[in-house]
C-alpha positions as a LaTeX table, in Angstrom:
\begin{tabular}{lrrr}
\hline
Residue & $x$ (\AA) & $y$ (\AA) & $z$ (\AA) \\
\hline
Met1 & 17.19 & $-1.89$ & $-11.91$ \\
Pro2 & 16.10 & 1.41 & $-13.51$ \\
Asp3 & 12.79 & 2.96 & $-12.47$ \\
Ser4 & 11.48 & 2.37 & $-15.99$ \\
Glu5 & 11.70 & $-1.39$ & $-15.32$ \\
Leu6 & 11.02 & $-1.38$ & $-11.59$ \\
Tyr7 & 7.92 & 0.79 & $-11.35$ \\
Pro8 & 5.79 & $-1.38$ & $-13.67$ \\
Lys9 & 6.68 & $-4.43$ & $-11.53$ \\
Ile10 & 5.73 & $-2.55$ & $-8.36$ \\
Tyr11 & 2.47 & $-1.36$ & $-9.92$ \\
Ala12 & 1.57 & $-4.86$ & $-11.17$ \\
Thr13 & 2.15 & $-6.29$ & $-7.70$ \\
Ile14 & 0.04 & $-3.60$ & $-6.02$ \\
Asn15 & $-2.69$ & $-4.11$ & $-8.62$ \\
Ala16 & $-2.88$ & $-7.78$ & $-7.57$ \\
Ile17 & $-3.76$ & $-6.97$ & $-3.93$ \\
Pro18 & $-7.39$ & $-8.03$ & $-3.49$ \\
Ala19 & $-9.98$ & $-5.60$ & $-2.12$ \\
Gly20 & $-10.26$ & $-5.91$ & 1.65 \\
Leu21 & $-6.61$ & $-6.87$ & 2.10 \\
Val22 & $-3.44$ & $-4.84$ & 2.60 \\
Thr23 & 0.30 & $-5.37$ & 2.42 \\
Ser24 & 3.39 & $-3.43$ & 3.40 \\
Tyr25 & 5.96 & $-1.48$ & 1.44 \\
Gly26 & 8.52 & $-4.06$ & 2.58 \\
Ala27 & 6.48 & $-7.04$ & 1.40 \\
Ile28 & 6.09 & $-5.52$ & $-2.06$ \\
Ala29 & 9.80 & $-4.69$ & $-2.10$ \\
Lys30 & 10.66 & $-8.34$ & $-1.37$ \\
Met31 & 8.35 & $-9.54$ & $-4.12$ \\
Val32 & 9.89 & $-7.30$ & $-6.79$ \\
Gly33 & 13.50 & $-7.18$ & $-5.55$ \\
Cys34 & 13.97 & $-3.61$ & $-4.37$ \\
Gly35 & 13.89 & $-1.58$ & $-1.16$ \\
Pro36 & 10.72 & $-0.38$ & 0.59 \\
Arg37 & 11.55 & 3.27 & $-0.09$ \\
Gln38 & 11.52 & 2.60 & $-3.81$ \\
Val39 & 7.99 & 1.29 & $-3.45$ \\
Gly40 & 7.09 & 4.56 & $-1.74$ \\
Tyr41 & 8.77 & 6.57 & $-4.50$ \\
Ala42 & 6.83 & 4.61 & $-7.12$ \\
Leu43 & 3.54 & 5.33 & $-5.37$ \\
His44 & 4.44 & 9.00 & $-5.04$ \\
Ala45 & 5.04 & 9.09 & $-8.81$ \\
Leu46 & 1.49 & 7.91 & $-9.60$ \\
Pro47 & $-0.75$ & 10.34 & $-11.44$ \\
Lys48 & $-3.61$ & 11.71 & $-9.31$ \\
Asp49 & $-6.21$ & 9.91 & $-11.45$ \\
Ser50 & $-4.52$ & 6.50 & $-11.20$ \\
Lys51 & $-6.81$ & 3.49 & $-10.74$ \\
Leu52 & $-4.07$ & 1.56 & $-8.90$ \\
Pro53 & $-5.23$ & 0.50 & $-5.41$ \\
Trp54 & $-2.41$ & 2.45 & $-3.73$ \\
His55 & $-4.45$ & 2.67 & $-0.55$ \\
Arg56 & $-3.83$ & $-1.03$ & 0.16 \\
Val57 & $-0.15$ & $-0.40$ & 0.97 \\
Leu58 & 0.70 & 0.30 & 4.62 \\
Asn59 & 3.88 & 0.43 & 6.67 \\
His60 & 5.35 & $-2.64$ & 8.39 \\
Ala61 & 3.36 & $-1.93$ & 11.57 \\
Gly62 & 0.02 & $-1.91$ & 9.75 \\
Arg63 & $-0.34$ & 1.86 & 9.87 \\
Ile64 & $-1.00$ & 4.42 & 7.17 \\
Ser65 & 2.31 & 6.15 & 6.44 \\
Leu66 & 0.82 & 9.55 & 5.67 \\
Pro67 & 0.65 & 12.16 & 8.43 \\
Pro68 & $-2.82$ & 13.20 & 9.60 \\
Ser69 & $-4.19$ & 14.97 & 6.53 \\
Ala70 & $-6.82$ & 14.75 & 3.82 \\
Gly71 & $-4.69$ & 12.05 & 2.16 \\
Tyr72 & $-4.59$ & 10.02 & 5.37 \\
Glu73 & $-8.37$ & 10.27 & 5.74 \\
Arg74 & $-8.89$ & 9.30 & 2.09 \\
Gln75 & $-6.71$ & 6.20 & 2.45 \\
Arg76 & $-8.42$ & 5.15 & 5.68 \\
Thr77 & $-11.89$ & 5.71 & 4.20 \\
Leu78 & $-11.07$ & 3.66 & 1.08 \\
Leu79 & $-9.80$ & 0.79 & 3.23 \\
Glu80 & $-12.79$ & 0.90 & 5.57 \\
Gln81 & $-15.13$ & 0.84 & 2.55 \\
Glu82 & $-13.44$ & $-2.44$ & 1.58 \\
Gly83 & $-14.02$ & $-3.88$ & 5.06 \\
Val84 & $-10.55$ & $-3.32$ & 6.50 \\
Glu85 & $-10.77$ & $-2.56$ & 10.22 \\
Phe86 & $-8.51$ & $-0.28$ & 12.24 \\
Ser87 & $-7.72$ & $-0.57$ & 15.94 \\
Leu88 & $-8.26$ & 2.38 & 18.26 \\
Lys89 & $-4.55$ & 3.13 & 17.75 \\
Gly90 & $-4.97$ & 3.29 & 13.97 \\
Arg91 & $-3.43$ & $-0.07$ & 13.12 \\
Val92 & $-4.61$ & $-2.78$ & 10.77 \\
Asp93 & $-4.11$ & $-6.37$ & 11.95 \\
Leu94 & $-1.80$ & $-7.71$ & 9.24 \\
Lys95 & $-2.46$ & $-11.30$ & 10.32 \\
Arg96 & $-6.14$ & $-10.80$ & 9.62 \\
Phe97 & $-6.08$ & $-8.40$ & 6.66 \\
Gly98 & $-2.58$ & $-8.98$ & 5.28 \\
Trp99 & $-1.90$ & $-10.25$ & 1.76 \\
Glu100 & 1.19 & $-12.04$ & 0.50 \\
Ile101 & 1.76 & $-13.91$ & $-2.74$ \\
\hline
\end{tabular}
């Protein structure tokens, strides 16, 4: 499927994630029929001023995929503002805060 068809499906799925919940790249990939890396590529292609709740997408272990950086801190802060809790090791409990269609 070309990016021109795939990315809108990925974005629509991410837009459906409710505040206070998260999901993984892999879960989104399953929902739209692509690989997890393509979900990452789609998020990387977002304009800086996008209103898409990109911060609600984590890796399969419930961790933020970004290295320690301003972007990492921004994602964590946005999630914490929505009530998502992190363990001392920086993980989100996907059983508690996970979202699936």
